[in-house]
C-alpha positions in Angstrom: -77.4 82.8 47.2 -77.4 85.8 44.8 -74.7 85.9 42.2 -72.1 88.6 42.7 -72.1 91.5 40.2 -68.8 90.4 38.8 -70.4 87.1 37.7 -73.0 89.1 35.7 -70.3 91.3 34.2 -68.2 88.4 32.8 -71.2 86.6 31.3 -73.6 89.4 30.3 -75.2 88.3 27.1 -76.9 91.7 26.7 -73.5 93.4 26.4 -71.0 90.8 25.3 -67.5 91.5 24.0 -65.3 94.5 24.5 -67.5 96.6 26.8 -68.4 93.7 28.9 -64.8 92.8 29.4 -63.8 96.4 30.2 -66.5 96.5 32.8 -65.2 93.3 34.4 -61.6 94.5 34.4 -62.7 97.7 36.1 -64.6 95.8 38.7 -61.6 93.6 39.5 -59.3 96.6 39.7 -61.8 98.1 42.2 -62.1 95.2 44.6 -64.7 92.9 43.1 -64.3 89.3 44.4 -63.0 86.9 41.8 -63.7 83.9 44.1 -67.5 84.4 44.1 -69.8 81.5 43.2 -73.5 81.3 42.4 -76.1 79.0 44.0 -75.1 76.2 41.5 -71.5 76.5 42.5 -70.5 78.0 39.2 -67.5 80.2 39.6 -66.5 83.6 38.1 -63.8 81.7 36.3 -66.1 79.2 34.7 -68.7 81.9 33.7 -66.0 84.0 32.2 -65.7 81.5 29.3 -68.8 82.8 27.7 -67.6 86.2 26.4 -64.3 87.1 27.9 -61.1 87.0 25.8 -58.4 84.4 26.2 -56.2 86.9 27.8 -58.9 87.8 30.4 -59.6 84.2 31.2 -55.9 83.4 31.7 -55.3 86.5 33.8 -58.4 85.6 35.9 -56.8 82.2 36.6 -54.0 83.9 38.5 -56.6 85.6 40.8 -58.8 82.7 41.8 -58.0 79.8 44.2 -56.3 76.9 42.4 -59.3 74.7 43.1 -61.5 76.9 40.9 -59.5 75.7 37.9 -61.1 72.2 38.3 -64.1 72.8 40.7 -67.3 71.2 39.3 -70.6 72.8 39.7 -73.5 71.2 41.4 -74.3 69.3 38.2 -70.9 67.7 38.2 -69.6 69.7 35.3 -66.0 70.8 35.6 -64.7 74.0 34.0 -63.0 71.8 31.3 -66.4 70.2 30.4 -68.1 73.6 30.3 -65.4 74.8 28.0 -65.7 71.7 25.8 -69.4 71.2 25.8 -70.7 74.8 25.6 -68.1 77.0 24.1 -65.6 74.8 22.2 -62.8 77.3 22.8 -60.1 75.0 21.6 -57.0 77.0 22.5 -58.3 77.6 26.0 -59.1 73.8 26.3 -55.4 73.1 25.5 -54.2 75.7 28.0 -56.4 74.4 30.7 -55.1 70.9 30.3 -51.4 71.5 29.6 -50.5 74.7 31.5 -53.1 74.7 34.3 -53.2 71.0 34.9 -56.9 70.3 34.5 -57.3 66.5 34.5 -58.8 65.0 31.4 -61.7 62.7 32.2 -63.9 60.8 29.7 -67.0 62.5 31.1 -65.6 65.9 30.2 -65.9 65.0 26.5 -69.6 64.2 25.8 -70.6 62.7 22.5 -71.3 66.1 21.1 -69.3 67.8 19.7 -67.9 64.5 18.5 -64.9 65.8 16.6 -63.1 67.2 19.6 -61.4 64.0 21.0 -59.8 63.3 17.5 -58.8 66.9 17.0 -57.2 67.1 20.4 -55.5 63.7 20.2 -54.0 64.8 16.9 -52.7 68.0 18.5 -51.3 66.1 21.5 -49.4 63.7 19.3 -48.0 66.5 17.2 -46.8 68.2 20.4 -45.3 65.0 21.7 -43.7 64.3 18.3 -42.0 67.7 18.3 -40.7 67.1 21.8 -39.3 63.7 20.7 -37.7 65.1 17.6 -36.1 68.0 19.5 -34.8 65.7 22.2 -33.4 63.3 19.7 -31.6 66.2 17.9 -30.2 67.6 21.1 -29.2 64.1 22.2 -27.5 63.7 18.9 -25.2 66.5 20.0 -24.7 65.0 23.4 -26.6 67.7 25.3 -28.4 65.9 28.0 -26.2 64.5 30.7 -28.9 62.1 32.0 -28.3 60.1 28.8 -24.5 60.2 29.0 -24.2 56.5 29.9 -25.8 55.6 26.6 -23.4 57.5 24.5 -20.5 55.8 22.6 -17.2 56.2 24.5 -15.7 58.6 21.9 -18.7 60.8 22.1 -18.9 60.6 25.9 -15.5 62.2 26.3 -16.7 65.2 24.2 -20.1 65.6 26.0 -19.2 68.6 28.2 -17.9 70.6 25.2 -20.7 69.6 22.9 -23.6 70.3 25.3 -22.3 73.5 26.7 -22.4 72.6 30.4 -23.4 75.2 32.8 -26.2 77.8 33.1 -25.4 79.6 29.9 -25.8 76.4 27.9 -29.1 75.6 29.6 -30.4 79.0 28.8 -29.4 78.6 25.2 -31.2 75.3 24.9 -34.4 76.7 26.4 -34.2 79.6 24.1 -33.9 77.3 21.1 -36.9 75.3 22.3 -38.9 78.4 22.8 -38.1 79.7 19.3 -39.1 76.4 17.8 -42.3 76.2 19.9 -41.3 72.9 21.5 -42.5 72.0 25.0 -39.6 70.9 27.3 -41.4 70.8 30.6 -41.6 67.3 31.9 -44.8 68.2 33.8 -46.5 69.5 30.6 -45.3 66.5 28.6 -46.7 64.1 31.2 -50.1 65.9 31.0 -50.1 65.6 27.3 -49.3 61.9 27.4 -52.1 61.2 29.9 -54.6 63.2 27.9 -53.7 61.5 24.6 -54.3 58.1 26.2 -57.8 59.2 27.3 -58.6 60.7 23.9 -57.5 57.6 22.1 -59.6 55.4 24.3 -62.6 57.7 23.7 -62.2 57.6 20.0 -61.9 53.8 20.0 -64.9 53.3 22.2 -67.1 55.5 20.0 -65.9 54.0 16.8 -66.7 50.6 18.2 
């Protein structure tokens, strides 16, 4: 199976960078198929990791089938492993895991580059710590109704006033979290927790 022209455009090492990306954007705007795969089952999405900008890769994710975010090639390499092993684009690795839901598997983090599990585990713990601190501060003001039963009786009677019940109060809390750069999505927090466990286990196994 011959690779589609778009696949060459997103990974053209003879013309990397801005011009390469402009060509790929033009092709997409004019009907190029973002779902194409080559004869090794590598997708346009995976091959875009080589030279395309973060913004391009993230935009492409909205155009491809959801399964392409995690689809391994014929060698068993997932997009996450390709990103880790070949390109070490750390911010895109974080995005793939937390926002796109790419599962973290030990085999996606080969022994080289060896620093990545520790770097990512530290990042995950910092994100989780920020979430815990934000939640504790908000709970200290009696914001979350789900914890109402744990509040002292005197505080419990003031909860509706303190937390600003209603849609307006919820919007305000989300805006504060956004301004502080704190993740509040339970889905994203769950992904971070699962990933941190895998990275800790990898670190321990390699140190042993």
